[in-house]
Residue, then its C-alpha position, 0 to 999 in steps of 0.5 A: x347445915x353448916x355453911x361451908x368455908x368460902x372464897x373469894x378471889x378478885x382478879x382481872x383473869x377469872x379463867x385461871x380459878x379454880x385451875x388446880x384447885x378443881x382437881x384431887x382432894x381440893x376439887x372433890x371437896x369443891x363438888x361436895x360443898x365443903x368450900x366454895x370459890x367465886x372468882x370475881x372480874x374486876x374488869x367490869x368495875x373499870x371505868x369508861x367504855x374501855x373499862x380501864x382499870x389502871x393508870x399511871x403512877x404519881x410520882x413518874x416510872x414505869x407501868x402502871x398501878x391498880x385504881x383504888x376506885x376500881x378495886x374499892x368497887x370490887x371489894x365491895x361487891x366480893x363481900x356484899x353476901x359474907x362481910x365477915x370475910x378478911x381481905x388479903x392483897x397478895x403482893x410481893x411487899x406483903x408478909x411471908x405466907x407461913x402455917x400459923x397464918x394458913x391454920x388462921x385464916x383456914x379457921x375462920x369464915x373464908x377469905x377474899x383474896x385481891x391479886x395484885x397486877x402490873x406494878x402493884x395495887x394503890x396503897x390508898x385502898x389497901x389501908x382503907x378496906x383493912x387489907x392484909x399484905x401477904x407474900x408467898x416467897x421471895x420471887x416476883x410473879x406476874x400476877x397474884x393469881x398463881x399466889x392465890x392458887x398456893x394460899x387457897x390450896x394450903x387452906x382448903x386441905x386444913x378443912x374438915x372433910x378434905x384430907x382422909x386422915x387428919x394425923x396426916x396433917x399434924x405431922x407435915x412440915x411446919x405443923x404445930x408449934x415445932x416449926x421443924x420440916x418433915x422427916x423423909x418418907x419410904x414405902x415397898x420395895x424394902x431395898x431398891x438399887x442397893x439402898x435399904x429402908x432404914x431398919x427402925x421403920x422396919x422393927x415394928x417398934x413404935x418409940x423408936x420409929x418416933x423418936x427416929x422420925x423426930x430426930x429426922x426432921x430436926x436435922x433436916x431443919x437444922x441444915x435446911x432451914x437454919x432460920x426455923x432451927x434458931x428460932x427453935x434454938x432460942x426457945x428453952x422448952x424445946x430439947x432436940x430428940x437426938x440430945x443424950x440418946x443412943x444413935x438410931x438408924x443409919x442414915x437414910x442415904x446410906x447403901 
């Protein structure tokens, strides 16, 4: 029997898991044993009668910092059964979470996520354990738990058996090496409040539909994510779908 992809979460609030991961496709996969989730409470690894997990920062400043000895003990417990899993610390000072990293983590045996709290985590345990520091965006959360849910959802949906159609993941935003936003979607009715679905999507001409979708994905990326578009423009092997081609259907927002 294949060993399921296994996620561990080190947190002071284990009751936050599985949370939304217990619903929809991820939840079904969890119940069917396609992946496993263990939320480990770090509080029992705390020190003294009050199980303290934090202390004031050296050098002064506001707040408290998670202690390295407490975090290290929790990491050891989480990795005891599956030590090959990478450790990831969720922190706003980490590398940005992007789809290539998601694919890398989903292709491995699993992951152990450390949810930061307070002012942060003592850097010594991050370095000693070789943790990868990851951020889910340029904003600050009250803790790493919501970030852990985001990262896990992104990984779990790529696991075998979770999504019904593999091609769905292949055409999404950021899929593949192209790093394009996804094209817009339409369904019935063909006309709604005076707005029609682009005619090319009703034509039945699969090649034209594919060309339209590619052009729309490139337009959205160019307009909304110029950073992604610049990285594509720097690669001479990538030619925009619309270059040298006749105009396709009218813009989707045309009446």
